[in-house]
N, C-alpha and C positions, 0 to 999 in steps of 0.2 A: 418430448419425454413426459410419459404419463406418470402423474403423482397418485400413488395408490391411496385409497381413502379408506376410512373407517367402515363404512357401509353405505344404506339408504334413501307446518304444524301452528295451526294457530297455538298460541299458548293456552294450554287448557285452562279452565278456571282455577285448577290446583285442588287441594283437598277442600272438601266440604268444611264448613265452619264446625267448631266442636259443638256435638250435641248436649244439651243441657239434660242430665238424668239424675234420678235419685234425689240427692241433696244439692243438686244444682252445681255438683263439682265438674270442672273442666276437664274434658279429655286429654291425657298426656300428650306431648309433642308427638307427631308422627303417629298417632293412633288411626288405624284404618288403611294404612298404606299397604301394609302386608297383611294379606287374608288367608287364614287357614283354609277356607274353603277352596281357594285355589290350588291347594297343595294336595300331594298323594300322601297322606300319613301313614299309609299302609306298606310304603317303601322306605327300607332303611337307608338314611342320608350316604352311607358309605358304600351302597349298592350301586345308587344312580342318584347323584344329587340333583341332577336336572329334573328328573321325573319326580323325585321327592319335593321339590320346590314348586313344580308347575303342572304336576299331573293331572289334576281335576280342570284347572284352566285350559290345558291342550285339549282334553276329552270334551270339554263344553264350547270349544271354539274352532268349529270346523272352518277349512279354507272355502272361502266364497268361490263361486263357478268363475268368476273374472280374475281370479288369482292363482298364482302359481306356488306362492307361500303366503303365511299369514301369521304375524307376530307383532312384537312390540313396535319395531321400526315401521311396519307396514300400517298399523293404526295411526301411528304418528304422522306417518305419511299421508294417509287420508286426511287426517285432521288439517295438515298443511295445504293439502289440495282443496279441502273444503273453505279455508280461509282465502285461498287465492280465488277460488270461485265466487265467494261473497263479494270480494273486492272487484272483481271483473263485473258482476252484475251491478254494483253500485256504479261503475264507471259507465256502463252501457246507458244508464239511466240519466248521466248528466247531458243537459243540452248544451248546444252552442260550444262544443270543445274547440278550442283553437286550432286551426289548421296547422299540422306539423308539430304540434304538442306531443308530450308523451302520453297524455290522455287520449287524443285523437288516434294515436297509433295503436294503443292499447285497445279502443273501440273497434276500430277497422280490422285489427287482425283477429281478434276474437270473433267478431261477427262473420267474417268470411270463413272461419273455420266451423262455425256453428251451422251455417246455411247450407245444409246438405242438399235441400233442393237444387240450389245453385251448382254445388259441386257435381252432383249427378248430371246436370243439364250440361255442363261444360265437358265432362267426360275427359278424354285423353287429349282433348285440342290442344293444351299447353305443351305436351310432349312432342306434338308433330314437328315444330321447328328444330327441335333437339335431335330428333331421329334424321331429319333431312341434312341437318349439319353434319351428323355422323356419317350418312350414306355418301355424301360427296367428298369423303376423304379419299384422297387417290395417292398421296406421297408423305414422306416423312414430315415435311412443313405442316402439311394439312392436319396430320395427327398431332404435332406439337400445339398448334393452334387450339385444336379441338380439346386437348387435355387441359390446356390453361383455362378455357371456358368452363369445362366440367368441374375442376378444381375450384374454381370460384363459386360455383353453383353449390358447393358441398358434396358434390359426387365422388366418392372414394374410388380411384381407378389407378391400377398399375404401380403407383408410388404415392408417398405422402412428401409434402414439402412445407414445413412451418418452422416459425421463428419463436425460439424459447432463449432463456439464458443459456450462455456457454457453461457447461458443467465444470470446466477448469478455470474459468474466469468469469464469475456470475456478475461483474459489473457490466458486461457487454451482452448483447442479443446476438444470437448466430442463427443462420439458416440450417435446419435439420433436414436430413433426406432419409426416409424410412420406408419400410415395406407397407403395404396398404392395398385394398381392393379385392380381398375375397369376399364371398357373400356370407358364407357360415362363419359363426363367431369365434372359431377355433381351428388351427391347422389340423388338430388330430381328427376332426370329423372326416377329412378328406383321406387321411392317411393311416388311421389306426386300424388294426387288423382284429377288431372284435364285432360280435354282432349287433350291438347297439350302433356302432359308427356305420356299419355297413348298411342297416336298415334306413338310417338317416340319409346316407347318400342315395338310396333308391327312391325315398320320399321327395328329396331335394330336386331330383331330375324330373319327377312327376310334377312337382310345384312350378319349376321354371317352365315347363311345357305348357301348364294350365295358364300361367301367366300370359304367355305368347298368344295362347288362344284367345284370350280375353281382350286383347288388342287388335285382334283381326287376322292372325295366322291360322292356316288350317292344321289339322290334327297332326299330319305327318311331318311339316315344316316345322311345328313348334316341337316336337319330339326330336327331331334332328339338331335343332338350335339347342335344346336343353342338353344333349349330350355333348355338343361341342363346347358348350359352356363348362360344364362339368370337367371335361378333359382340360380345357384351358386353366381353369382355376386350380385344378389339382397340381398341374404344374407349378403354379405359382407357390401353393401351399407348401409342397415338399421342401421348398427352400426358405419358409418362414421360420422364425425363432420359435422354440418350445416357450411356454410361459415362464419356465425355470430360467431359460436363458434371458429372458427379458427383464430378469432381475440381477444379472450381471452388467452393471452399469459401465465398468471400466472395458468390457468388451464391446460395448456399444458407442465407444467414443473413438471415431475414426476420421479426424480431420483431413480434408483434401481441399487443394486448391481447385477453381474451375478447370485449370490446365489439367490437373491431375484426373479430374472426373473425366474429362475428355478423353485422355490416354487410357484409362482404365475400362471406362465403360463408353466406347465410341460410337455405338450405335444409336445414341440419342444426342441432340444438340442442347446440352445443359446450359451452355452460355446463353444461347438464344431463349431458352426457357425461363431463365432467372430475369433476363432483360424485359421479357415480355410480361411477367408477373409484377414488375417493378421493384425487382430485389437487387440492390446494388452490393455485390458481394466483394467486400474490401479485403478479406484475407483468405477465409476458407469455409467451407461447408462441412458440418459433421454428419457423416455416414452412420447411422446407427445399425443397419443390417447389411452389411456388404456382402454376405453369402447370397442373400435375395437379390440384392442390386446387380451382382454378376449374372444371376439366372436371367433376370430381366433383359440384361444387354443381350443375352443369346436370344430370348424369346423375340425381341425386336427384329432381329436378324433372320430368324427361321420360323416363326408362326406366319401363317398367310394373313395378309392385310385384311381380307374379308373376315376372318375368324376375330381378329382384334377388334374390328368394327362392330361384330356382333355382340362380343363382350361389352364394349362401351355401350350399346343399345342396351343390353341388359342391365348394366349397372344404373343407368338413368331410371329404367322402369322399376328396378327392385328398390332403389333407395327413394322414389318418389310414391310408391304405391300406397303408403300410408296417409297420403293426402290427396288422394285421387277419389274416385266414384267408389261406390258401395261395393260393387263386385270385386274390384281389384283390392280394395282394403280388406274384405272379408278373406280372399284368398292369401293375401300375406299374412293375416293374422293365423289362418288354418295352419300354415307351416310353421312360421316364427313362434306363435303363441302356444299352439296345441301340439304340435309334433316335437318341437325342441324343448318346450316348458312345461307341457301337460295342461295349461289352462284352457278351461273348457269354453269361456265365453269372454268377449272383449269388454273393458271397461265401459261404463257409459260414455257418450260423446262429450258430455260437459266436463267430465274428469279428464279425458284425453286433452280436451282443449285448454282445460286449466293448466295442465302441466305443458302444453306446447307454448302457450302464451308466456308462462312463468318462464321457460327457457330461453325464448327470444327477447323478452323484454323484462329480464329477470329482476335487474336493480331498480327499474321504474316501479315495478310491482312490489319489490322490497322496500322500498321507500315508504309506500302507503301502508305495508304490513308493519313495520316498525313503529310507524307513528300510532297505529290502532292497538297493537298487540304486545309490544315489548316494554316492561317496566324497567326503569332506571336502575332499581335497587337489585334486580337479577345481575346486572353487569357488575355491580360493586361487591356482590357477593361472589362471583366467579373469580375476579382480580384476586381477592383473599384466597381463596381455595388454590388458585394457580400458584401464589406466592409460597403458601404453606407446603405444597408438593415439591416445588423447586428447592425449598430449604432440605426437605427430606432427601430428595435424590442428590442434591450436593454432598449431604453427610454420607450417605451410602456409598458414593464414588470415593470419597475421600478415605473410608475405611476398606475399601477393597484390598485383599491380600494377594490377589492373583495379577494384578495390573502395575506395571511399572510406575514409577513416579513421573517420568517424562510423559508418558500417555494419559496419566492421570491429570496432569497439569493442564493438557490440551483439551480433555474431556470437560473439565471445570471451567475453562475458559469458553467453550462452546454452549454450556449451560448457562452461563451468565450471559450469553449473547443472544440467548432464545428470545425472539420477538412473539408477542401474544396479540391476538386479534379476537376481540369478543363482540358478537351481536351484529354489528353491521359496520361498513366503509365510513371513514369520514368523508371520502368524496364519492359522489355517486356516478355512475357511468353516464356518459353523454351519447344520447340516441339521435342527436339532430341529422346525422347523415344516413340514418336507417330509414329506407323507404317502404312504406307499407301502403298498399293500394286496395281496391275493393273488387278487383278483376277476378281473382281466384286464390284459394288457400294455397296451393302448391307453389304459385309465383311469388306469394309472400315469403313462404319457407325459403326458396331459392334467394330471394332478395336479402332475408336475414342471413344466410350463409355468405353472401357476398360482402355483407356489412363487416361479418366477424373476420372473413378472410383479409379483407383490405386493412382492417384495423391490425391484424396479426403481420401483415407483411410490413406495415408501416413502422413497426417497432425495430426492424432492423437498423434503423438509422438514428435510433432515439435511445436515451439512456433507459436503464431498467427501472420500471416503475414498481417500486417495493410496498406501494401503497394498495396496489389491486388485490382483489379478493378472487379465490378460485371457487366460491360458492356462494350462492345468494342467501340473504337472511332468513328466508322462509325455508331453507334446507334442514331437514333433521339428519345432521350429520357433523363430523369434525375432521380435521386432517392436520397433518404435518408436512411441510414442504421443505425439503432438505437443501435446495439451492438458495432458499431465503432465510433458512434456519428460524422457521416460526411455527407456531401452533395457532389453529384457527378454530373457533367455536361459534358457528352461526346462531342467531337469535333462537330459532326455532328448536335447537336440542335443549334449551334450559327451561324443560317442562317435564312433568311426570312421564315415564318412571325414571328419567334421568336425573331430574332436578325438582325437588318438593320444596316450594318456598315456605311452607309451614311444616316441612317433615324435619325428624330428628337428623343429628349429623351422621348417625349409623348408616341410615338409608341414603343420605345423599353422598357420602364418601364412598359408599359401596356401589353406586352407579356413576354420578358425574366426576366423583373423584377419581375412580377407576380409568374413565375415559379421559380425564386430563393427563393421568400417569401413562396411559397407553399412548397418546400423542408425544408425549415427552419421550418415552422410551424409543420411540421411532427414530429419533435422532441418534440413537446408540444401537439400533438392531443390525441385521447382517447387511443391510444396504445403507441405511442412514449413517452408519459408522465410517462409512468411505468419504463422507463430506466434512469438512472442518467448520470453524466457527463463522467462516465468511461465506459458507455455502459452497465452497470450492471442493471438488473432488480431488483429493490427494491422500495418500497414504500416511497417516500420521501416528499409526500404530507401530510398535516394534513388531519384529516378525514372532517372537516369543509371545507377546501378548495376543497377537492374532491367533496363534496355535491355541493358546489356552481358552480364549474366547469361543473358537469353532468346536473345541472338545466339549465345553460346557453347552454350547447350542446343539450339539449332536443329541445330547439327551432328550431334548425337545423333539427332535426329528424323530427319534426311535418311539417316543411316547405317542405321537399324533400318527405316526404309520401304522400303530397297533390299532386304530379305530376303523372297523369295517362295517359301514352301514348296510351293505349288501355282499354276499359271498364273493362276487368277483370284483369288487371295488373298495379301495381303502383311501382315508384321507392322506393326501401327499405331504408328508412332515416337511419336505424340503420346500415345496411350493409355498406352504402356509408359515413357513419358520419366522418370517419377519413379524407377521401378525401375533403369532404365539408369543414371541419374546415380548412383544408389546402388551400383550395381555397379562403375561407374567409380571413384567416390569410395572404395569398399572396397578395390579392388585397389591403387589409387594410395597409399593410406595404410597399409594392411598390407604393402605392398612396401618402402616407406620404413623402416617401423617393424622390419621384418626385418633390412634392411641395418643398420640402427642397432644392431640387437641383436648383430650380428657383430663389432663393434668394431674392424673393419679387419681381421679374419681372414677365411680362406677355408676353410670346411669341405671335408674329404675327399668325393669322390664315393662316392655309396651305390647299389649295383645299377646301376651304369653310366650314373647321371644325376648332374651337377653340382648344386650347390644352387640355383641360379636356375632351371634347367630342372624342378627337383622342385617349387618354388613353383607354376609355373604348371600341371604336370601335376596337382597336387593341386587346385588350383582346378577344372580341367576335369572331374576325377573326381566331384566333388561334384554336377555337373550332368548326369552321364551318365543315359541312359535311353532307351527306346523309347516311342512314343506312337502310338495308332491314328489313322489319318488323320481319321476322324469326329471323334475327341475334339480333334485337333490344330486342326480348323476351329473348334470349339466355344471353345477356349482362346483362340484369336487374337481371336475375337469379344468374349469377356467378360473375359478375364485381363489385369490390369495388368502382369504379368510377361511378359517374351519367353519362347518356348519355350527349353529349355535349350541347344539347339545354337546358337541365336544369342545367348543370355547369353554363352557361351563366346567364340565367334568375334567376335561385335561387342563384347564386353567388352574384348577385347584389342586392338582396332584402335588404341585411345588410349594405349597403355602403351610408351613408347620400349624399355623393357628387353625386352619382349617380341620386339622385331625383332632386337636384338643378340644375345640368347640363342640363338635358333634360326637366326640368319643369314639373316633373311627382307628381301629386296630389292624393288625396284619392279616386277619381273617376276611377284611372287606375287599370288595373288587377295586375300589378306587384307591387302595393304599399302595403307596410307593415307599420302598426303603429309602433311607439317606443316601445311599450309593446310587438309587435310581432317579433321585430328584434333581432337576436343574438349579444351580444356584449360579446366577450371573451377577445380578446387580444387587 
C-alpha cells in the first residue's frame, strides 16, 4: 500500500543575524523573512494571491535546464542533496575504512557510481546473464523462476508482491499482491484518447526501439520489438486502476487464501512462487487489484511465451538503463526526462549519485547528517507546536455541529492516539547484510534491491515494527501513516521557508504549523477517516455523518475542478481531494493555534506587514515555484496534490480571516460566498 506523502537539505544557516543600524537597535524578530521585492504588489491579493505574494520571485527565478520545476521544495532538495554530497566526499577521503562497515559501503557505492569511465567500459555486460536467463525460459516453471529472480533484483514485471501491515489488523504483516510492470508512469498514457497521450505513445515506441538498437538489435527488429511491447503493456494498462480508484482502500482489500488464488487465477503457480521467495503464507494474501490479476491470468494463457520473454527483457533493460553506459542513460533521459517532463538537461552526475547513495544507504547517511546539521532545540520547538495544534484540533472536533457524538468520540480517541516522530529514528537501519561491490554500478543497485526485498519478505513472520521510518532524516518532506496513525517530520524540513529558528510565530505557524496541521488532518480526510485509532481500516462513522462529510467535501471538489491551467485540462478535484482537505485543515488549525498563542496581544508589524498578513504570506511562500507546461500536465494527471498555485489560492477560499486580512470582497475573483465555502473541521 502506498502511503501518500506531502511532496519533495542541510539545515540552512537560518536568518542572518540582526543587522545593527542607526541607533544600534535590534531588528524585530522575523525581519527579512518576507521580502516585498519577492512580491508583485501591482496585483490585488483578491485577484491572485499566489502571484501577489510571489510574482517577482517567480519572474526572477527561471527553471534551470536540468529541472522540470523549480520552487521552494526543489531548492531545499538541492540543499539536502548538497549536504549529502559533502558527507559523501568526506567519507571518500577517509582512509582504511573497515571492510563491511557502513562507511566502506558508502565509499564503494558512491565510487562505482561516479566512475563513468568504468561504467562505459563495462557497458551492457552485466545485462547479458539476465538476457540469457530470460531467453532460456521454455515453460511456466522457468517463467516463475525468472520472475522470482527479477523481483528480487527490483525489476517490476507482471505483478508486485510485498509485505505490509494488514489494513484490517495492523498488528500483523501480510503479503499483498498488486498490479505492476508497465513502463509509463500512468495507465492513461496507454488508454487516453487525447492528442498529448497519443503523441507520448508514438514517442514511447520510438524510445523502446532506440534502446534495443543500443544493445545491438538491427533497426527492423528493434521496431518490431517496440510495437510488441507497446501492445503487451497496453493490454496490461487497460486493467490497471485509475489513480482515483487507488484511493479507494476498501475496494483494494481482497483477502484470498493461496487455495483461492489457485482457483481464481489458475494460470500461475502462486503457492510455488510464495515458497520460492521465502514467504510462508499462514492465512491469506491481500489482492489489491483483482481486475488486473484476472487479466494477468488470461494473459499468461493466451499471450505468446516469446512475447512475454521479450517484455521481460525490456523490463530489465528499461529499469537498468539509468545505471548503465552513457548512451543508454542519455536515451533513457531523453524520453522520461524530456518527452514526459520537459526537462532539457540531466542533473550533474554528482547530484544523481548523491541521491542514489542516499536512497540505498539512507539511514547510514542520515545518521551522519543528523550529527552534523540537526540542532536539538529544533526538535523541542516542534514538539511544542505539535502539542498546540493537537489541542486546537481536539477543540474543533468537540465543537462540530454536524458530527454525531459517537463518531466524535472515536475521532477524539484517534487524535489522542496520534504518534509523532520528529527529526530521526531512535534506532538506525542495520546494513550489515547489504552487499556492496566494486565491480559495477548497476550490480550494486541490484544488490541493494535484493537487500530491501529480502528484508521486506522477512517481515511476514515478524511483529510489526512501529519504530521504523518511511523517510530518511535528510528528506525535505513530512507524512501521515494511516496504519500506524502517526505523523512524521524528518529533520530536513525544519528549515526555512518551513521553519525559522529566529522567525516570528506568524511565519512559523503559517509554514511549518500548516504542515503539521496538514498531516494531522490526513487522519480525517476522505481516505484517512477510514482508519481507526489503532490504524485498522473499519467504518467507525455513522451513515449520516459520512453523508454530511461527503457533502462538505464536495465543495472542495467543485472548487478545485474549476482551476484550468490549460484550455483542455483542469485540476481533478476528486483525485486531489485528500490533499485539499489536509491543506484546508492545516490552515484552519494552524491559524487558530497561532491566534491562541497570542493570548490577546497584537504583535508589532514587521517589514511593513501585520501579523495576520505574515501568516498568509508565509503559507504562500512555501508553495512558490515555476513548472514547465509538459510537467504540469503530467502532475495534473498523476499527482494527488494540486499544483502550488492552486494549493495557495484554492486553500484560502475557505478561510474567513483571509478575506478580512486583505479586505477581499465579492468583486474579487478569489472571493467565495459563505454557501460556496467548505466548512469541515
